[in-house]
ZAMARGU-4260 file (C-alpha; in steps of 0.2 Angstrom, whole numbers, plus 5000, padded with zeros to 4 digits):
<rodrens>
0) 4878/4994/5125 | 4866/5009/5124 | 4879/5019/5115 | 4883/5005/5103 | 4865/5001/5099
5) 4858/5015/5089 | 4845/5019/5076 | 4855/5008/5064 | 4849/4992/5072 | 4831/4996/5069
10) 4830/5006/5052 | 4846/5002/5043 | 4852/4984/5047 | 4838/4976/5037 | 4842/4987/5022
15) 4861/4982/5023 | 4855/4963/5023 | 4845/4967/5007 | 4860/4974/4998 | 4874/4963/5005
20) 4865/4947/5008 | 4866/4937/5024 | 4884/4931/5021 | 4892/4948/5018 | 4881/4957/5031
25) 4888/4945/5044 | 4906/4949/5036 | 4902/4968/5038 | 4897/4966/5056 | 4912/4955/5059
30) 4924/4967/5051 | 4917/4981/5062 | 4918/4970/5077 | 4937/4966/5074 | 4941/4984/5074
35) 4931/4988/5090 | 4937/4972/5099 | 4955/4976/5096 | 4952/4994/5102 | 4943/4987/5117
40) 4958/4976/5121 | 4969/4991/5119 | 4958/5001/5130 | 4958/4988/5143 | 4977/4987/5143
45) 4979/5005/5146 | 4965/5007/5159 | 4973/4993/5170 | 4990/5001/5169 | 4987/5013/5184
50) 4974/5023/5191 | 4962/5031/5178 | 4955/5048/5181 | 4941/5057/5172 | 4943/5061/5154
55) 4940/5045/5144 | 4949/5043/5128 | 4959/5060/5131 | 4966/5054/5147 | 4971/5037/5140
60) 4979/5044/5125 | 4988/5059/5133 | 4995/5049/5147 | 5001/5036/5135 | 5007/5046/5120
65) 5010/5063/5129 | 5001/5080/5128 | 5004/5082/5109 | 4993/5068/5103 | 4982/5069/5119
70) 4978/5087/5117 | 4974/5085/5098 | 4962/5070/5101 | 4955/5077/5117 | 4948/5093/5108
75) 4941/5084/5093 | 4934/5070/5103 | 4925/5081/5115 | 4919/5091/5100 | 4913/5075/5091
80) 4903/5070/5106 | 4895/5087/5107 | 4890/5086/5089 | 4885/5067/5091 | 4871/5074/5103
85) 4864/5083/5089 | 4865/5068/5077 | 4856/5057/5089 | 4843/5070/5094 | 4839/5074/5075
90) 4838/5055/5072 | 4824/5055/5086 | 4816/5070/5079 | 4815/5063/5062 | 4806/5048/5069
95) 4794/5058/5078 | 4791/5069/5063 | 4788/5053/5052 | 4774/5048/5065 | 4767/5066/5064
100) 4767/5065/5045 | 4758/5047/5046 | 4744/5055/5056 | 4743/5072/5046 | 4748/5081/5062
105) 4763/5092/5056 | 4766/5108/5066 | 4774/5119/5053 | 4784/5109/5040 | 4795/5094/5040
110) 4812/5104/5043 | 4805/5116/5056 | 4796/5102/5065 | 4813/5093/5067 | 4821/5109/5074
115) 4806/5111/5087 | 4806/5093/5092 | 4825/5093/5093 | 4826/5109/5104 | 4813/5103/5116
120) 4822/5086/5117 | 4840/5093/5120 | 4833/5105/5134 | 4826/5090/5143 | 4842/5079/5141
125) 4852/5094/5147 | 4841/5095/5162 | 4844/5077/5166 | 4863/5078/5164 | 4864/5094/5174
130) 4855/5085/5188 | 4870/5074/5190 | 4876/5056/5186 | 4863/5048/5198 | 4849/5054/5187
135) 4858/5051/5171 | 4861/5033/5177 | 4843/5030/5182 | 4837/5037/5165 | 4850/5026/5156
140) 4843/5010/5165 | 4825/5015/5160 | 4831/5017/5142 | 4840/5001/5142 | 4825/4992/5148
145) 4814/4999/5134 | 4828/4994/5121 | 4829/4976/5127 | 4810/4974/5127 | 4810/4981/5109
150) 4824/4968/5104 | 4814/4954/5112 | 4798/4960/5104 | 4807/4958/5087 | 4814/4941/5091
155) 4796/4935/5096 | 4789/4943/5081 | 4799/4931/5069 | 4790/4916/5076 | 4772/4923/5076
160) 4763/4917/5060 | 4764/4930/5046 | 4746/4929/5039 | 4742/4946/5032 | 4760/4952/5033
165) 4765/4940/5019 | 4760/4952/5005 | 4773/4964/5013 | 4786/4951/5011 | 4787/4943/5028
170) 4785/4924/5028 | 4793/4919/5045 | 4808/4908/5044 | 4810/4899/5027 | 4825/4890/5020
175) 4820/4897/5002 | 4822/4915/5008 | 4838/4911/5018 | 4846/4903/5002 | 4840/4918/4991
180) 4845/4931/5003 | 4862/4924/5007 | 4871/4931/4992 | 4873/4950/4988 | 4862/4960/4977
185) 4869/4978/4976 | 4859/4991/4968 | 4859/5009/4965 | 4878/5011/4964 | 4880/5003/4982
190) 4894/4991/4985 | 4902/4982/4999 | 4912/4996/5006 | 4898/5009/5004 | 4887/4997/5014
195) 4901/4995/5027 | 4903/5013/5029 | 4884/5015/5033 | 4885/5001/5046 | 4901/5006/5055
200) 4895/5020/5065 | 4883/5008/5073 | 4898/4999/5080 | 4905/5015/5088 | 4902/5020/5106
205) 4914/5007/5114 | 4922/5021/5124 | 4906/5027/5133 | 4912/5018/5148 | 4930/5025/5147
210) 4923/5043/5145 | 4915/5042/5162 | 4930/5034/5170 | 4930/5047/5184 | 4913/5042/5189
215) 4916/5023/5190 | 4919/5015/5207 | 4933/5004/5200 | 4937/5009/5183 | 4952/4997/5182
220) 4940/4982/5183 | 4924/4990/5176 | 4931/4997/5159 | 4938/4980/5153 | 4924/4970/5158
225) 4910/4982/5153 | 4918/4986/5136 | 4922/4969/5130 | 4905/4962/5136 | 4896/4976/5128
230) 4905/4972/5111 | 4901/4954/5113 | 4882/4956/5117 | 4879/4970/5104 | 4888/4960/5090
235) 4878/4944/5094 | 4862/4955/5093 | 4867/4963/5077 | 4872/4947/5068 | 4857/4938/5075
240) 4845/4952/5069 | 4853/4951/5052 | 4851/4932/5050 | 4834/4933/5057 | 4828/4947/5045
245) 4837/4939/5030 | 4828/4922/5034 | 4811/4929/5035 | 4809/4944/5023 | 4811/4944/5004
250) 4820/4958/4996 | 4805/4965/4986 | 4787/4965/4990 | 4772/4975/4983 | 4761/4974/4999
255) 4746/4969/4988 | 4736/4954/4994 | 4730/4952/4975 | 4748/4946/4971 | 4744/4930/4980
260) 4746/4915/4968 | 4730/4905/4966 | 4733/4886/4968 | 4734/4878/4951 | 4739/4894/4941
265) 4754/4891/4930 | 4767/4905/4931 | 4784/4908/4925 | 4792/4912/4942 | 4805/4903/4952
270) 4810/4915/4966 | 4807/4911/4985 | 4791/4922/4986 | 4783/4912/4971 | 4787/4896/4980
275) 4779/4903/4996 | 4763/4908/4986 | 4766/4926/4981 | 4771/4934/4964 | 4781/4950/4966
280) 4789/4950/4949 | 4781/4967/4945 | 4794/4974/4957 | 4807/4971/4943 | 4799/4984/4932
285) 4791/4996/4945 | 4796/5003/4962 | 4789/4993/4977 | 4787/4999/4994 | 4790/4984/5004
290) 4804/4971/5007 | 4822/4972/5014 | 4827/4984/5000 | 4813/4996/5000 | 4806/4998/5018
295) 4817/5005/5032 | 4803/4999/5045 | 4805/4980/5042 | 4809/4977/5060 | 4792/4985/5065
300) 4784/4974/5052 | 4792/4958/5059 | 4789/4963/5077 | 4775/4956/5088 | 4770/4974/5092
305) 4776/4988/5080 | 4775/5003/5092 | 4788/4994/5104 | 4801/4996/5089 | 4797/5014/5088
310) 4800/5015/5107 | 4816/5006/5104 | 4821/5019/5091 | 4817/5032/5104 | 4827/5023/5117
315) 4842/5020/5106 | 4843/5038/5100 | 4840/5046/5117 | 4852/5035/5127 | 4866/5038/5114
320) 4862/5057/5115 | 4862/5057/5134 | 4878/5047/5134 | 4887/5059/5123 | 4880/5074/5132
325) 4888/5068/5148 | 4904/5062/5140 | 4909/5078/5130 | 4909/5090/5145 | 4919/5077/5156
330) 4932/5075/5142 | 4933/5094/5139 | 4935/5097/5158 | 4949/5085/5159 | 4958/5093/5144
335) 4956/5110/5151 | 4962/5105/5169 | 4979/5100/5161 | 4980/5118/5153 | 4986/5112/5137
340) 4976/5126/5128 | 4978/5140/5141 | 4963/5150/5134 | 4951/5135/5138 | 4956/5134/5157
345) 4939/5143/5162 | 4930/5126/5158 | 4940/5116/5170 | 4930/5122/5185 | 4919/5109/5193
350) 4904/5111/5204 | 4896/5100/5218 | 4902/5085/5227 | 4905/5076/5210 | 4914/5090/5202
355) 4901/5092/5188 | 4908/5102/5173 | 4892/5114/5172 | 4901/5126/5161 | 4906/5111/5149
360) 4887/5106/5149 | 4882/5123/5144 | 4895/5123/5130 | 4890/5106/5124 | 4871/5111/5125
365) 4874/5126/5113 | 4885/5116/5101 | 4872/5103/5100 | 4858/5115/5098 | 4867/5124/5084
370) 4869/5108/5074 | 4851/5103/5078 | 4845/5119/5071 | 4854/5115/5055 | 4843/5099/5054
375) 4854/5093/5040 | 4869/5082/5046 | 4873/5071/5031 | 4889/5080/5028 | 4894/5081/5046
380) 4890/5063/5051 | 4905/5055/5042 | 4917/5068/5050 | 4911/5063/5067 | 4913/5045/5063
385) 4931/5049/5058 | 4934/5058/5074 | 4929/5043/5084 | 4940/5032/5072 | 4955/5044/5075
390) 4953/5041/5093 | 4952/5022/5091 | 4968/5022/5080 | 4978/5032/5093 | 4972/5021/5108
395) 4978/5006/5098 | 4994/5015/5093 | 4997/5020/5112 | 4997/5001/5117 | 5009/4997/5103
400) 5020/5012/5107 | 5021/5008/5125 | 5025/4990/5122 | 5039/4995/5109 | 5046/5008/5122
405) 5049/4994/5134 | 5046/5006/5149 | 5047/4997/5166 | 5031/5007/5170 | 5021/4998/5157
410) 5014/4983/5166 | 4995/4982/5163 | 4985/4970/5174 | 4975/4965/5159 | 4986/4953/5149
415) 4975/4948/5134 | 4983/4961/5122 | 4997/4960/5109 | 5007/4975/5103 | 5007/4969/5085
420) 4988/4966/5085 | 4986/4984/5092 | 4996/4990/5078 | 4985/4981/5065 | 4970/4988/5074
425) 4977/5006/5072 | 4980/5003/5054 | 4963/4996/5052 | 4955/5011/5060 | 4965/5022/5048
430) 4959/5011/5033 | 4941/5012/5039 | 4942/5031/5040 | 4946/5032/5022 | 4933/5019/5017
435) 4919/5028/5025 | 4924/5045/5018 | 4941/5049/5011 | 4939/5068/5012 | 4932/5068/5029
440) 4947/5056/5034 | 4959/5069/5026 | 4951/5083/5035 | 4952/5074/5052 | 4971/5070/5049
445) 4974/5088/5045 | 4965/5094/5061 | 4975/5081/5071 | 4991/5087/5063 | 4988/5105/5066
450) 4983/5103/5084 | 4998/5092/5086 | 5010/5105/5079 | 5002/5118/5090 | 5004/5109/5106
455) 5022/5104/5101 | 5026/5122/5098 | 5018/5128/5114 | 5027/5114/5124 | 5015/5113/5139
460) 5024/5111/5156 | 5018/5093/5159 | 5027/5077/5163 | 5016/5062/5162 | 5029/5048/5159
465) 5022/5045/5142 | 5028/5031/5131 | 5035/5045/5119 | 5047/5049/5132 | 5052/5031/5135
470) 5054/5027/5117 | 5065/5043/5115 | 5076/5037/5128 | 5077/5019/5121 | 5081/5026/5104
475) 5094/5038/5111 | 5102/5023/5121 | 5102/5011/5106 | 5110/5025/5094 | 5123/5029/5107
480) 5128/5011/5109 | 5128/5009/5090 | 5139/5024/5088 | 5151/5017/5100 | 5156/5003/5088
485) 5160/5016/5074 | 5178/5022/5073 | 5181/5041/5072 | 5184/5048/5054 | 5191/5065/5050
490) 5176/5068/5038 | 5164/5067/5053 | 5174/5077/5065 | 5164/5090/5074 | 5169/5102/5088
495) 5161/5095/5104 | 5164/5107/5118 | 5166/5106/5136 | 5162/5124/5140 | 5167/5131/5157
500) 5153/5143/5160 | 5149/5141/5178 | 5131/5145/5180 | 5125/5146/5161 | 5115/5162/5165
505) 5130/5171/5172 | 5140/5171/5155 | 5127/5172/5141 | 5139/5179/5128 | 5151/5165/5130
510) 5137/5152/5128 | 5129/5161/5113 | 5146/5162/5104 | 5150/5143/5107 | 5132/5138/5103
515) 5134/5148/5086 | 5147/5136/5079 | 5140/5120/5088 | 5121/5121/5085 | 5115/5106/5076
520) 5133/5101/5073 | 5141/5096/5089 | 5139/5093/5108 | 5140/5107/5121 | 5141/5103/5139
525) 5141/5118/5151 | 5153/5113/5165 | 5151/5121/5182 | 5163/5118/5196 | 5156/5120/5214
530) 5168/5123/5228 | 5166/5127/5246 | 5158/5117/5260 | 5153/5100/5253 | 5136/5098/5260
535) 5130/5115/5254 | 5138/5112/5237 | 5130/5096/5234 | 5113/5103/5239 | 5115/5117/5227
540) 5120/5105/5213 | 5104/5095/5216 | 5093/5111/5213 | 5104/5118/5199 | 5104/5102/5188
545) 5085/5104/5184 | 5085/5123/5185 | 5099/5127/5173 | 5094/5113/5161 | 5077/5120/5160
550) 5084/5137/5157 | 5095/5130/5143 | 5079/5122/5135 | 5069/5138/5137 | 5082/5148/5129
555) 5084/5136/5114 | 5101/5131/5119 | 5106/5114/5113 | 5117/5110/5127 | 5119/5100/5143
560) 5123/5106/5160 | 5135/5096/5170 | 5139/5102/5188 | 5152/5094/5199 | 5159/5097/5216
565) 5178/5098/5219 | 5191/5106/5230 | 5196/5119/5217 | 5193/5124/5199 | 5207/5113/5192
570) 5202/5097/5201 | 5184/5100/5195 | 5189/5103/5177 | 5199/5087/5178 | 5184/5077/5184
575) 5174/5084/5169 | 5188/5081/5156 | 5188/5063/5161 | 5170/5059/5165 | 5158/5070/5154
580) 5151/5062/5139 | 5144/5045/5134 | 5153/5034/5122 | 5157/5044/5106 | 5146/5058/5112
585) 5160/5066/5123 | 5168/5083/5122 | 5185/5084/5112 | 5187/5103/5115 | 5189/5113/5131
590) 5182/5131/5130 | 5187/5144/5143 | 5183/5162/5145 | 5199/5173/5147 | 5203/5176/5166
595) 5202/5195/5165 | 5205/5198/5183 | 5221/5188/5184 | 5232/5203/5189 | 5222/5205/5205
600) 5218/5187/5208 | 5227/5175/5220 | 5241/5168/5210 | 5237/5150/5215 | 5220/5152/5206
605) 5230/5158/5190 | 5242/5144/5192 | 5227/5132/5192 | 5219/5141/5177 | 5235/5138/5167
610) 5237/5120/5172 | 5220/5116/5167 | 5224/5120/5149 | 5239/5108/5151 | 5227/5095/5158
615) 5216/5097/5143 | 5231/5093/5131 | 5235/5078/5142 | 5217/5072/5140 | 5219/5074/5121
620) 5207/5089/5120 | 5209/5104/5110 | 5208/5121/5119 | 5199/5137/5115 | 5201/5153/5126
625) 5189/5167/5122 | 5192/5185/5127 | 5179/5199/5126 | 5187/5215/5132 | 5171/5220/5142
630) 5172/5203/5150 | 5158/5189/5152 | 5152/5188/5170 | 5136/5197/5173 | 5131/5187/5188
635) 5134/5203/5200 | 5121/5212/5189 | 5108/5198/5191 | 5112/5198/5210 | 5108/5216/5210
640) 5092/5214/5201 | 5087/5200/5212 | 5090/5211/5227 | 5079/5225/5220 | 5065/5212/5216
645) 5065/5205/5233 | 5064/5222/5241 | 5049/5226/5230 | 5042/5209/5235 | 5037/5207/5218
650) 5025/5193/5214 | 5032/5189/5197 | 5045/5175/5199 | 5061/5177/5189 | 5075/5164/5185
655) 5088/5175/5193 | 5105/5168/5198 | 5114/5175/5212 | 5133/5180/5212 | 5142/5163/5213
660) 5159/5172/5212 | 5163/5184/5226 | 5181/5186/5232 | 5191/5171/5235 | 5191/5175/5254
665) 5173/5170/5254 | 5176/5151/5252 | 5158/5147/5258 | 5151/5152/5241 | 5152/5139/5226
670) 5163/5145/5213 | 5166/5143/5194 | 5180/5155/5192 | 5186/5147/5176 | 5180/5158/5163
675) 5180/5176/5167 | 5183/5190/5180 | 5178/5185/5198 | 5179/5202/5206 | 5166/5215/5199
680) 5166/5233/5201 | 5156/5239/5216 | 5138/5244/5212 | 5133/5262/5216 | 5122/5262/5231
685) 5119/5281/5233 | 5111/5284/5216 | 5093/5287/5214 | 5082/5274/5205 | 5081/5278/5187
690) 5067/5267/5181 | 5056/5256/5191 | 5066/5246/5204 | 5082/5245/5195 | 5098/5254/5201
695) 5107/5264/5187 | 5123/5255/5181 | 5140/5262/5180 | 5148/5264/5163 | 5158/5248/5164
700) 5142/5238/5168 | 5132/5246/5154 | 5146/5241/5142 | 5146/5223/5150 | 5127/5221/5148
705) 5128/5227/5130 | 5142/5215/5126 | 5133/5200/5134 | 5120/5200/5120 | 5131/5205/5105
710) 5132/5187/5099 | 5113/5185/5099 | 5111/5198/5085 | 5114/5196/5066 | 5132/5201/5063
715) 5130/5210/5046 | 5142/5211/5032 | 5158/5210/5043 | 5173/5199/5043 | 5180/5184/5053
720) 5199/5186/5053 | 5208/5170/5055 | 5226/5171/5060 | 5233/5153/5056 | 5250/5153/5064
725) 5252/5135/5068 | 5246/5119/5060 | 5236/5111/5074 | 5225/5099/5064 | 5214/5113/5056
730) 5203/5117/5071 | 5207/5136/5069 | 5200/5135/5051 | 5185/5124/5055 | 5177/5135/5068
735) 5176/5150/5057 | 5169/5140/5043 | 5155/5133/5055 | 5151/5150/5060 | 5148/5156/5042
740) 5135/5142/5040 | 5124/5150/5053 | 5110/5162/5050 | 5118/5176/5061 | 5135/5175/5053
745) 5132/5170/5035 | 5135/5188/5029 | 5153/5188/5036 | 5168/5185/5025 | 5183/5175/5031
750) 5200/5183/5029 | 5215/5173/5032 | 5232/5179/5039 | 5248/5169/5039 | 5266/5171/5043
755) 5279/5171/5029 | 5295/5178/5022 | 5295/5195/5013 | 5303/5188/4997 | 5290/5174/4996
760) 5274/5183/5000 | 5266/5179/4983 | 5271/5161/4983 | 5264/5159/5001 | 5248/5167/4996
765) 5245/5156/4981 | 5250/5140/4991 | 5237/5145/5005 | 5224/5149/4992 | 5226/5132/4984
770) 5226/5123/5002 | 5210/5132/5006 | 5202/5128/4990 | 5206/5109/4993 | 5198/5111/5010
775) 5182/5119/5001 | 5183/5134/5013 | 5177/5150/5005 | 5188/5165/5009 | 5188/5184/5004
780) 5206/5188/5006 | 5223/5180/5011 | 5237/5191/5019 | 5254/5185/5021 | 5263/5194/5036
785) 5282/5196/5031 | 5286/5207/5046 | 5279/5196/5060 | 5296/5193/5068 | 5301/5212/5068
790) 5305/5219/5085 | 5290/5227/5093 | 5290/5245/5098 | 5299/5251/5114 | 5284/5258/5122
795) 5275/5241/5121 | 5290/5231/5127 | 5291/5243/5142 | 5272/5241/5145 | 5275/5222/5146
800) 5289/5223/5158 | 5279/5235/5169 | 5265/5222/5169 | 5276/5207/5174 | 5286/5217/5187
805) 5276/5211/5202 | 5278/5193/5197 | 5296/5193/5194 | 5308/5183/5206 | 5324/5194/5203
810) 5335/5180/5208 | 5351/5189/5204 | 5347/5201/5218 | 5344/5187/5231 | 5355/5175/5240
815) 5353/5157/5233 | 5344/5150/5249 | 5331/5164/5249 | 5329/5162/5230 | 5326/5144/5231
820) 5314/5145/5245 | 5304/5158/5236 | 5304/5148/5220 | 5298/5133/5229 | 5284/5142/5238
825) 5279/5153/5223 | 5282/5142/5207 | 5272/5154/5197 | 5285/5168/5198 | 5296/5173/5183
830) 5314/5171/5184 | 5327/5182/5175 | 5334/5166/5166 | 5317/5161/5160 | 5313/5179/5154
835) 5330/5179/5144 | 5327/5162/5137 | 5309/5166/5130 | 5313/5184/5126 | 5310/5181/5107
840) 5294/5173/5111 | 5288/5187/5122 | 5293/5199/5108 | 5283/5189/5096 | 5267/5190/5107
845) 5269/5209/5108 | 5272/5211/5089 | 5257/5200/5085 | 5246/5212/5096 | 5253/5226/5086
850) 5248/5218/5069 | 5231/5212/5076 | 5227/5230/5081 | 5233/5236/5064 | 5224/5223/5053
855) 5209/5217/5063 | 5203/5231/5074 | 5187/5231/5064 | 5183/5213/5063 | 5168/5205/5070
860) 5178/5191/5077 | 5196/5186/5077 | 5201/5167/5077 | 5219/5165/5081 | 5231/5150/5085
865) 5234/5149/5104 | 5252/5150/5109 | 5257/5135/5120 | 5271/5135/5133 | 5280/5119/5137
870) 5273/5112/5153 | 5284/5115/5168 | 5296/5126/5158 | 5287/5142/5157 | 5279/5150/5173
875) 5261/5153/5175 | 5263/5172/5177 | 5274/5173/5161 | 5262/5162/5150 | 5247/5173/5157
880) 5256/5189/5152 | 5259/5182/5135 | 5240/5179/5132 | 5235/5195/5140 | 5247/5205/5129
885) 5242/5195/5113 | 5223/5198/5115 | 5221/5215/5124 | 5212/5230/5116 | 5204/5219/5102
890) 5187/5214/5096 | 5181/5197/5102 | 5195/5184/5100 | 5196/5165/5100 | 5213/5158/5104
895) 5212/5141/5097 | 5224/5126/5098 | 5219/5109/5092 | 5226/5093/5099 | 5235/5090/5082
900) 5222/5078/5077 | 5217/5082/5059 | 5199/5089/5057 | 5200/5094/5039 | 5203/5083/5024
905) 5205/5085/5005 | 5196/5068/5001 | 5178/5065/4998
</rodrens>
């Protein structure tokens, strides 16, 4: 009540009645009350939805809408309260100055007297507030008593016979005056909305109770009751005072007793004053000093004892100043504790048993003092009102938003609210902001938006279960369900990848390359198969889930992390192929890294690796195998760094991932051997430290480390070579096109290589150019390879045979029983018959590698059709040897095979 009642009650309300009339004055009060009542209901709903800590409006908004809106409002609301101290103190100082002027007792001059009185006043108020809430509460009770006595004094005065006050326009309650003053009489350019804008600040202050929520014994009960009762009582007093003043005092009066009408005199006058015995018609041609329109001290005139109204003005200004002086530091302290603005954390420190924000008090004191010394707040006052209104608008919007999000956690004990009324309240607050002062409203919105963008960009590490999170989930759920009812269409196809990274941090190059052609286009799910002891693996999955998803977000990777426990890699991948995704938002392409260590690995793992590719085709997935000659797996380097860090006992925490892929004999370690080499070169232990605590890397590891970041750089004016050897639906063409739409790859040109016959090279080139034009894919060159089926060189054939020798069965040299037993035990072995049947296909892979090295050795990236062997017909060792031969000693290469579903179309 103290914060709502201000100087407006005593020195502006009667002026508003004079301009707007009793009827519209009550409408003005009612409109302001509608806004504050709706906001009071919304505040009550939020404060009864869980325990309320200190921080007032900031706490309510930040916990409801999240740190973005809360951080923006918290800062400007704390600042507005700090400047409001200056506003109220200057209002008090001006009243004291007027008394000094009246008694010819000015100290220096009018402006400097305001500064001197204001400074002394704010120092005293600062002392009271620093003394603690107990002293502040006692001071408030005294001020409330004075204010109530002043109001009672005014009411009593309306019934005391006027006598000598009649010349100044006061006639007690008269029906003639009521009827005359009921309608409006706007003068000097004033209108309904200008009068409303002057009155509305008198209705603010409804959050004074919420602002000291941390000091209340039971804020959940006290804030709703206190806020709504305060609005009710203050509204009745405002409306009652408006009606009383409008019924007792005429609009214009001269103050001259000589204007009394002598009985029997005939005059041409019909207004209320004439009927009551005074002729103030001279006021129509000259300025009068009395009446509702001309005298701001009408309430002093009406009151039984004038000095009590002056005491009421002092009480209203000082109590509001004191409330603001206490509110601002507490709001600011709560904001700083949440560390939304890291530089302000120093103000979060509290002192004493009540955790008083002394640093905040000092800051508020100097802000208030600075504005007091200006002593001219006509420009700043509307901005402060707009800051308050912005807070009210967001409180109302918080309730609407929380109700709209349908979060199970939104269940306030206060039931008398409605989400749509809260929305109307938010819109009304925004409307009132522009009515009061359009440029101040615009400035407020710009400041809120700027702070919102800053906090959104900084992404503070907080999780308050805000309604923004709840609504984001609800929207995602509704859209996912809606998408389920939409049939797939070739025009909307996008590669949605299940990327077998293992731990995402261990293969950054693989992740960055796939992210390059899926960012803002398609889904990426990082699959991680944990093996080993079940209990340990499940425990690691629980910790990894949050850890790696946080790492993906931190590194701006638009991807999900999906760990799974299984007996081996193939089983885990089968689980992921079948279960990952939601409705239409599920992967359609399986992406692997090439298994670089397959020649040294246990062949059962190689067999699982190859069979996983067949499983993907069985599940209607496309397949992409990516090879980087340096390899992908850097987990052993991270493990080395972690070891050095732990030895140094460094205090700086790092998001390090230990090696999850030791030798296969160590089955107790979780494994994700799906993408890259599992056995890494040994680290040199005997070398001296080169820099800090890091051990120098050998040449291979240095190359691996450089290669791991190569896709994070701009690729320059290079080429992406597309070797389109099979029609698999167009995935081989779509991926390079998507890459060239990204910033890092946009300068790369697409070159297309196709197979053909020597005597039809020009025809095949024209046909392919026409096809690519229809697909609307830009290309720089098309090369038709007429010599693709030529026999490869003898040296390369010999090298291939030498590579596969350890995996051959050599059944012709064995007895049938021994051969059949070995074939049953080791189905991955290559038989002589199989080698003969697929000799031409073997030559083709060797020859393609020769052509690749001849034509694409300088390309930034090669995208090529993946050769596919019939399941069960070609042994795993032979198929792996084909891929090894095809892709060795080349730039980064993507071996792509679609599932024969069309992904490109001619039609619009």
